[in-house]
py3Dmol code that shows the C-alpha trace and the ligand (Angstrom):
import py3Dmol

protein = """\
ATOM      1  CA  MET A   1      11.130 -28.707 165.561  1.00  0.00           C
ATOM      2  CA  ASP A   2      14.218 -28.172 163.456  1.00  0.00           C
ATOM      3  CA  TYR A   3      15.505 -24.750 162.454  1.00  0.00           C
ATOM      4  CA  ILE A   4      14.436 -25.032 158.776  1.00  0.00           C
ATOM      5  CA  SER A   5      10.838 -25.872 159.619  1.00  0.00           C
ATOM      6  CA  ASP A   6      10.841 -23.169 162.233  1.00  0.00           C
ATOM      7  CA  SER A   7      12.075 -20.479 159.928  1.00  0.00           C
ATOM      8  CA  VAL A   8      10.355 -21.246 156.629  1.00  0.00           C
ATOM      9  CA  LEU A   9       6.979 -22.858 157.271  1.00  0.00           C
ATOM     10  CA  SER A  10       3.828 -20.921 158.065  1.00  0.00           C
ATOM     11  CA  LYS A  11       2.093 -21.283 161.431  1.00  0.00           C
ATOM     12  CA  LYS A  12      -0.616 -23.339 159.753  1.00  0.00           C
ATOM     13  CA  GLN A  13       1.903 -25.693 158.102  1.00  0.00           C
ATOM     14  CA  LYS A  14       3.796 -26.165 161.368  1.00  0.00           C
ATOM     15  CA  LYS A  15       0.573 -26.939 163.212  1.00  0.00           C
ATOM     16  CA  TYR A  16      -0.415 -29.441 160.516  1.00  0.00           C
ATOM     17  CA  LEU A  17       2.913 -31.278 160.885  1.00  0.00           C
ATOM     18  CA  GLU A  18       2.761 -31.250 164.683  1.00  0.00           C
ATOM     19  CA  ASP A  19      -0.769 -32.674 164.614  1.00  0.00           C
ATOM     20  CA  LEU A  20       0.318 -35.312 162.092  1.00  0.00           C
ATOM     21  CA  LYS A  21       3.196 -36.341 164.344  1.00  0.00           C
ATOM     22  CA  LYS A  22       0.894 -36.555 167.369  1.00  0.00           C
ATOM     23  CA  ASP A  23      -1.519 -38.662 165.374  1.00  0.00           C
ATOM     24  CA  ILE A  24       1.051 -41.203 164.180  1.00  0.00           C
ATOM     25  CA  ARG A  25       2.666 -41.313 167.612  1.00  0.00           C
ATOM     26  CA  SER A  26      -0.594 -42.705 168.948  1.00  0.00           C
ATOM     27  CA  LYS A  27      -0.781 -45.264 166.122  1.00  0.00           C
ATOM     28  CA  MET A  28       2.796 -46.473 165.646  1.00  0.00           C
ATOM     29  CA  TYR A  29       4.906 -48.605 167.958  1.00  0.00           C
ATOM     30  CA  PRO A  30       7.661 -46.451 169.545  1.00  0.00           C
ATOM     31  CA  GLU A  31      10.530 -47.731 167.416  1.00  0.00           C
ATOM     32  CA  LEU A  32       8.671 -47.025 164.177  1.00  0.00           C
ATOM     33  CA  TYR A  33       7.676 -43.579 165.386  1.00  0.00           C
ATOM     34  CA  ARG A  34      11.291 -42.843 166.312  1.00  0.00           C
ATOM     35  CA  HIS A  35      12.429 -43.994 162.856  1.00  0.00           C
ATOM     36  CA  SER A  36       9.810 -41.822 161.116  1.00  0.00           C
ATOM     37  CA  ILE A  37      10.838 -38.723 163.061  1.00  0.00           C
ATOM     38  CA  SER A  38      14.541 -39.408 162.542  1.00  0.00           C
ATOM     39  CA  THR A  39      13.897 -39.821 158.806  1.00  0.00           C
ATOM     40  CA  LEU A  40      12.222 -36.411 158.884  1.00  0.00           C
ATOM     41  CA  LYS A  41      15.152 -34.924 160.787  1.00  0.00           C
ATOM     42  CA  PHE A  42      17.717 -36.240 158.306  1.00  0.00           C
ATOM     43  CA  ALA A  43      15.549 -35.116 155.382  1.00  0.00           C
ATOM     44  CA  GLU A  44      15.354 -31.608 156.835  1.00  0.00           C
ATOM     45  CA  GLU A  45      19.123 -31.417 156.828  1.00  0.00           C
ATOM     46  CA  LEU A  46      19.304 -32.538 153.184  1.00  0.00           C
ATOM     47  CA  ALA A  47      16.491 -30.160 152.244  1.00  0.00           C
ATOM     48  CA  GLY A  48      18.640 -27.326 153.572  1.00  0.00           C
ATOM     49  CA  ILE A  49      21.287 -28.306 151.029  1.00  0.00           C
ATOM     50  CA  TYR A  50      19.258 -29.441 148.015  1.00  0.00           C
ATOM     51  CA  ILE A  51      15.843 -27.743 148.165  1.00  0.00           C
ATOM     52  CA  PHE A  52      16.697 -24.355 149.634  1.00  0.00           C
ATOM     53  CA  THR A  53      19.079 -23.268 146.934  1.00  0.00           C
ATOM     54  CA  SER A  54      19.378 -19.809 145.452  1.00  0.00           C
ATOM     55  CA  SER A  55      18.164 -21.019 142.046  1.00  0.00           C
ATOM     56  CA  ASN A  56      14.740 -22.099 143.344  1.00  0.00           C
ATOM     57  CA  LYS A  57      11.754 -19.786 143.846  1.00  0.00           C
ATOM     58  CA  LYS A  58      11.027 -19.284 147.546  1.00  0.00           C
ATOM     59  CA  SER A  59       7.350 -20.286 147.406  1.00  0.00           C
ATOM     60  CA  SER A  60       8.098 -23.467 145.463  1.00  0.00           C
ATOM     61  CA  MET A  61      10.924 -24.373 147.870  1.00  0.00           C
ATOM     62  CA  ILE A  62       8.593 -24.060 150.835  1.00  0.00           C
ATOM     63  CA  GLU A  63       5.830 -26.045 149.133  1.00  0.00           C
ATOM     64  CA  SER A  64       8.270 -28.763 148.156  1.00  0.00           C
ATOM     65  CA  PHE A  65       9.766 -28.869 151.653  1.00  0.00           C
ATOM     66  CA  PHE A  66       6.335 -29.065 153.288  1.00  0.00           C
ATOM     67  CA  LYS A  67       5.438 -32.023 151.069  1.00  0.00           C
ATOM     68  CA  LEU A  68       8.741 -33.678 151.930  1.00  0.00           C
ATOM     69  CA  CYS A  69       8.000 -33.368 155.659  1.00  0.00           C
ATOM     70  CA  ILE A  70       4.591 -35.021 155.212  1.00  0.00           C
ATOM     71  CA  SER A  71       6.097 -37.850 153.114  1.00  0.00           C
ATOM     72  CA  CYS A  72       8.748 -38.509 155.755  1.00  0.00           C
ATOM     73  CA  ILE A  73       6.328 -38.575 158.672  1.00  0.00           C
ATOM     74  CA  LEU A  74       3.972 -40.953 156.848  1.00  0.00           C
ATOM     75  CA  HIS A  75       6.333 -43.030 154.684  1.00  0.00           C
ATOM     76  CA  ASP A  76       6.071 -46.120 156.903  1.00  0.00           C
ATOM     77  CA  TYR A  77       2.449 -45.673 157.938  1.00  0.00           C
ATOM     78  CA  GLY A  78       1.667 -48.916 156.064  1.00  0.00           C
ATOM     79  CA  LYS A  79       3.830 -50.786 158.577  1.00  0.00           C
ATOM     80  CA  ILE A  80       1.250 -50.498 161.327  1.00  0.00           C
ATOM     81  CA  PHE A  81      -0.970 -52.912 159.371  1.00  0.00           C
ATOM     82  CA  ARG A  82      -0.459 -56.658 159.331  1.00  0.00           C
ATOM     83  CA  TYR A  83       0.845 -58.234 156.125  1.00  0.00           C
ATOM     84  CA  GLU A  84      -2.421 -60.157 155.564  1.00  0.00           C
ATOM     85  CA  GLU A  85      -4.365 -56.943 155.954  1.00  0.00           C
ATOM     86  CA  LEU A  86      -2.140 -55.167 153.425  1.00  0.00           C
ATOM     87  CA  VAL A  87      -2.510 -58.017 150.932  1.00  0.00           C
ATOM     88  CA  LYS A  88      -6.284 -57.834 151.263  1.00  0.00           C
ATOM     89  CA  ILE A  89      -6.274 -54.072 150.765  1.00  0.00           C
ATOM     90  CA  ALA A  90      -3.909 -54.378 147.792  1.00  0.00           C
ATOM     91  CA  LYS A  91      -6.145 -56.990 146.175  1.00  0.00           C
ATOM     92  CA  ASP A  92      -9.436 -55.248 146.944  1.00  0.00           C
ATOM     93  CA  GLU A  93      -8.200 -51.871 145.791  1.00  0.00           C
ATOM     94  CA  LYS A  94      -6.075 -53.271 142.950  1.00  0.00           C
ATOM     95  CA  ILE A  95      -3.065 -51.276 144.090  1.00  0.00           C
ATOM     96  CA  ALA A  96      -0.255 -53.799 143.780  1.00  0.00           C
ATOM     97  CA  GLY A  97       1.310 -53.624 140.349  1.00  0.00           C
ATOM     98  CA  SER A  98       2.426 -57.249 140.296  1.00  0.00           C
ATOM     99  CA  GLU A  99       2.444 -60.566 142.116  1.00  0.00           C
ATOM    100  CA  PHE A 100       5.975 -59.719 143.229  1.00  0.00           C
ATOM    101  CA  GLU A 101       4.762 -56.685 145.159  1.00  0.00           C
ATOM    102  CA  LEU A 102       1.879 -58.641 146.632  1.00  0.00           C
ATOM    103  CA  ASN A 103       4.153 -61.455 147.815  1.00  0.00           C
ATOM    104  CA  SER A 104       6.782 -59.238 149.388  1.00  0.00           C
ATOM    105  CA  PRO A 105       6.142 -58.405 153.064  1.00  0.00           C
ATOM    106  CA  SER A 106       8.969 -55.872 153.044  1.00  0.00           C
ATOM    107  CA  LEU A 107       7.609 -53.974 150.023  1.00  0.00           C
ATOM    108  CA  ILE A 108       3.863 -54.120 150.338  1.00  0.00           C
ATOM    109  CA  HIS A 109       3.679 -51.476 153.115  1.00  0.00           C
ATOM    110  CA  SER A 110       5.050 -48.908 150.683  1.00  0.00           C
ATOM    111  CA  PHE A 111       2.834 -49.901 147.750  1.00  0.00           C
ATOM    112  CA  ALA A 112      -0.261 -49.820 149.960  1.00  0.00           C
ATOM    113  CA  GLY A 113       0.954 -46.553 151.544  1.00  0.00           C
ATOM    114  CA  PRO A 114      -0.701 -44.105 149.119  1.00  0.00           C
ATOM    115  CA  TYR A 115      -4.111 -45.749 149.497  1.00  0.00           C
ATOM    116  CA  LEU A 116      -3.841 -45.803 153.324  1.00  0.00           C
ATOM    117  CA  VAL A 117      -2.592 -42.240 153.556  1.00  0.00           C
ATOM    118  CA  LYS A 118      -5.394 -41.044 151.292  1.00  0.00           C
ATOM    119  CA  ARG A 119      -7.974 -42.987 153.284  1.00  0.00           C
ATOM    120  CA  ASP A 120      -6.779 -42.086 156.789  1.00  0.00           C
ATOM    121  CA  PHE A 121      -5.285 -38.600 156.358  1.00  0.00           C
ATOM    122  CA  ASP A 122      -7.110 -37.221 153.304  1.00  0.00           C
ATOM    123  CA  ILE A 123      -3.820 -36.659 151.516  1.00  0.00           C
ATOM    124  CA  ILE A 124      -4.259 -36.595 147.758  1.00  0.00           C
ATOM    125  CA  ASP A 125      -1.114 -34.832 146.593  1.00  0.00           C
ATOM    126  CA  GLU A 126       0.457 -37.031 143.926  1.00  0.00           C
ATOM    127  CA  GLU A 127       4.043 -36.029 144.755  1.00  0.00           C
ATOM    128  CA  ILE A 128       3.617 -37.036 148.389  1.00  0.00           C
ATOM    129  CA  LEU A 129       1.877 -40.288 147.471  1.00  0.00           C
ATOM    130  CA  ASN A 130       4.525 -41.143 144.900  1.00  0.00           C
ATOM    131  CA  SER A 131       7.408 -40.570 147.316  1.00  0.00           C
ATOM    132  CA  ILE A 132       5.720 -42.860 149.845  1.00  0.00           C
ATOM    133  CA  LYS A 133       4.933 -45.532 147.273  1.00  0.00           C
ATOM    134  CA  PHE A 134       8.497 -45.859 146.010  1.00  0.00           C
ATOM    135  CA  HIS A 135      10.547 -45.178 149.135  1.00  0.00           C
ATOM    136  CA  THR A 136      11.521 -48.853 149.381  1.00  0.00           C
ATOM    137  CA  VAL A 137      12.558 -49.624 145.803  1.00  0.00           C
ATOM    138  CA  GLY A 138      13.027 -46.245 144.172  1.00  0.00           C
ATOM    139  CA  TYR A 139      11.822 -45.651 140.641  1.00  0.00           C
ATOM    140  CA  TYR A 140      12.708 -44.269 137.249  1.00  0.00           C
ATOM    141  CA  ASN A 141      13.496 -40.519 137.298  1.00  0.00           C
ATOM    142  CA  MET A 142      13.156 -39.727 140.987  1.00  0.00           C
ATOM    143  CA  SER A 143      12.413 -36.135 142.007  1.00  0.00           C
ATOM    144  CA  ILE A 144      14.588 -34.383 144.577  1.00  0.00           C
ATOM    145  CA  ASN A 145      11.961 -35.093 147.267  1.00  0.00           C
ATOM    146  CA  ASP A 146      11.881 -38.786 146.309  1.00  0.00           C
ATOM    147  CA  LYS A 147      15.668 -38.972 146.530  1.00  0.00           C
ATOM    148  CA  ILE A 148      15.765 -37.227 149.898  1.00  0.00           C
ATOM    149  CA  LEU A 149      13.132 -39.534 151.403  1.00  0.00           C
ATOM    150  CA  TYR A 150      14.751 -42.651 149.903  1.00  0.00           C
ATOM    151  CA  ILE A 151      18.149 -41.714 151.332  1.00  0.00           C
ATOM    152  CA  SER A 152      16.966 -40.366 154.697  1.00  0.00           C
ATOM    153  CA  ASP A 153      15.003 -43.552 155.334  1.00  0.00           C
ATOM    154  CA  LYS A 154      18.207 -45.567 154.959  1.00  0.00           C
ATOM    155  CA  LEU A 155      20.683 -43.198 156.626  1.00  0.00           C
ATOM    156  CA  GLU A 156      18.764 -41.702 159.576  1.00  0.00           C
ATOM    157  CA  GLU A 157      20.505 -41.676 162.954  1.00  0.00           C
ATOM    158  CA  ASN A 158      19.028 -44.937 164.283  1.00  0.00           C
ATOM    159  CA  ARG A 159      20.288 -47.026 161.357  1.00  0.00           C
ATOM    160  CA  LYS A 160      23.380 -49.088 162.001  1.00  0.00           C
ATOM    161  CA  TYR A 161      25.440 -50.804 159.330  1.00  0.00           C
ATOM    162  CA  ASP A 162      28.893 -50.574 157.752  1.00  0.00           C
ATOM    163  CA  ARG A 163      29.878 -47.473 155.802  1.00  0.00           C
ATOM    164  CA  LEU A 164      26.973 -45.503 157.210  1.00  0.00           C
ATOM    165  CA  GLU A 165      29.050 -42.520 158.280  1.00  0.00           C
ATOM    166  CA  ASN A 166      30.651 -42.359 154.828  1.00  0.00           C
ATOM    167  CA  LEU A 167      27.258 -42.467 153.163  1.00  0.00           C
ATOM    168  CA  ARG A 168      25.912 -39.748 155.462  1.00  0.00           C
ATOM    169  CA  LYS A 169      28.866 -37.574 154.557  1.00  0.00           C
ATOM    170  CA  LEU A 170      28.337 -38.300 150.864  1.00  0.00           C
ATOM    171  CA  SER A 171      24.635 -37.430 151.113  1.00  0.00           C
ATOM    172  CA  ARG A 172      25.613 -33.903 152.166  1.00  0.00           C
ATOM    173  CA  GLU A 173      28.140 -33.559 149.358  1.00  0.00           C
ATOM    174  CA  ASN A 174      26.479 -35.178 146.361  1.00  0.00           C
ATOM    175  CA  ILE A 175      22.969 -36.559 146.611  1.00  0.00           C
ATOM    176  CA  ASP A 176      23.047 -38.350 143.244  1.00  0.00           C
ATOM    177  CA  LEU A 177      26.238 -40.179 144.043  1.00  0.00           C
ATOM    178  CA  CYS A 178      24.836 -41.054 147.452  1.00  0.00           C
ATOM    179  CA  LEU A 179      21.637 -42.386 145.871  1.00  0.00           C
ATOM    180  CA  LEU A 180      23.757 -44.544 143.596  1.00  0.00           C
ATOM    181  CA  GLU A 181      25.765 -45.922 146.527  1.00  0.00           C
ATOM    182  CA  VAL A 182      22.719 -46.567 148.718  1.00  0.00           C
ATOM    183  CA  TYR A 183      20.851 -48.204 145.845  1.00  0.00           C
ATOM    184  CA  LYS A 184      23.898 -50.341 145.088  1.00  0.00           C
ATOM    185  CA  SER A 185      24.138 -51.409 148.759  1.00  0.00           C
ATOM    186  CA  ASN A 186      20.509 -52.478 148.655  1.00  0.00           C
ATOM    187  CA  ILE A 187      21.047 -54.582 145.539  1.00  0.00           C
ATOM    188  CA  ILE A 188      24.107 -56.237 147.102  1.00  0.00           C
ATOM    189  CA  TYR A 189      22.193 -56.856 150.330  1.00  0.00           C
ATOM    190  CA  VAL A 190      19.427 -58.637 148.409  1.00  0.00           C
ATOM    191  CA  LEU A 191      21.853 -60.682 146.278  1.00  0.00           C
ATOM    192  CA  ASN A 192      23.999 -61.699 149.259  1.00  0.00           C
ATOM    193  CA  ARG A 193      20.952 -63.138 150.964  1.00  0.00           C
ATOM    194  CA  ASN A 194      19.696 -64.915 147.834  1.00  0.00           C
ATOM    195  CA  LYS A 195      16.494 -62.914 148.014  1.00  0.00           C
ATOM    196  CA  LEU A 196      14.325 -61.975 145.068  1.00  0.00           C
ATOM    197  CA  LEU A 197      15.263 -58.778 143.293  1.00  0.00           C
ATOM    198  CA  TYR A 198      12.543 -56.256 142.487  1.00  0.00           C
ATOM    199  CA  PRO A 199      11.969 -56.701 138.717  1.00  0.00           C
ATOM    200  CA  GLU A 200      12.334 -52.982 137.925  1.00  0.00           C
ATOM    201  CA  THR A 201      15.721 -52.788 139.673  1.00  0.00           C
ATOM    202  CA  SER A 202      17.963 -52.907 136.591  1.00  0.00           C
ATOM    203  CA  ARG A 203      15.962 -50.185 134.825  1.00  0.00           C
ATOM    204  CA  ILE A 204      16.074 -47.972 137.937  1.00  0.00           C
ATOM    205  CA  TRP A 205      19.761 -48.702 138.459  1.00  0.00           C
ATOM    206  CA  ASN A 206      20.561 -47.730 134.850  1.00  0.00           C
ATOM    207  CA  ASN A 207      18.623 -44.519 135.316  1.00  0.00           C
ATOM    208  CA  ILE A 208      20.432 -43.685 138.577  1.00  0.00           C
ATOM    209  CA  CYS A 209      23.744 -44.335 136.754  1.00  0.00           C
ATOM    210  CA  GLY A 210      22.754 -41.687 134.228  1.00  0.00           C
ATOM    211  CA  GLY A 211      21.537 -44.058 131.532  1.00  0.00           C
ATOM    212  CA  LYS A 212      18.091 -44.401 129.972  1.00  0.00           C
TER     213      LYS A 212
END
"""
ligand_1 = """\
1
LIG
Fe 11.273 -46.274 156.733
"""
view = py3Dmol.view(width=600, height=400)
view.addModel(protein, "pdb")
view.setStyle({"model": 0}, {"cartoon": {"style": "trace"}})
view.addModel(ligand_1, "xyz")
view.setStyle({"model": 1}, {"stick": {}})
view.zoomTo()
view.show()
């Protein structure tokens, strides 16, 4: 485990995370497991910069960091389920907010994530569930943990696309600017492929730009 986890988490917290990793390793295909762990690794680095700051209270930093680790490990848990299965769960449990979410194979794993994580891991913490739910599309007024997960998911070491090194550098210098650039890249990616844009995107984009 990384140096931050090693030095700040309690024995019990470390054991919980190790058990969680073992558990998902047995459930996920290797590539997805590797991505989840690399997302955690990148997030730990950003946590060292943005969570463990002198202005935060130590106990709240550790609690926040522990939640971040859980969100990272489980953020793509929904991907181990087939699309049809996720649609059925979303309909049965009324967890998709709109038809758009229901009809989007690339988004539904995140919207179904909170339900699945609650059901299979007994996790009920709203901050963790929220980070997982919106790690694909972001949302209005993201917390520092939400931002770190959103960015780490897209910039972890296994990802490969143009400008990645620049974005990684930016993430260490200014997380808000990095969020803006990563969010912008996602919008451009969707538009360039003539795909449907998540309806909340303009509101989230305005918020990330510092607007209302
Ligand atoms: Fe992911």
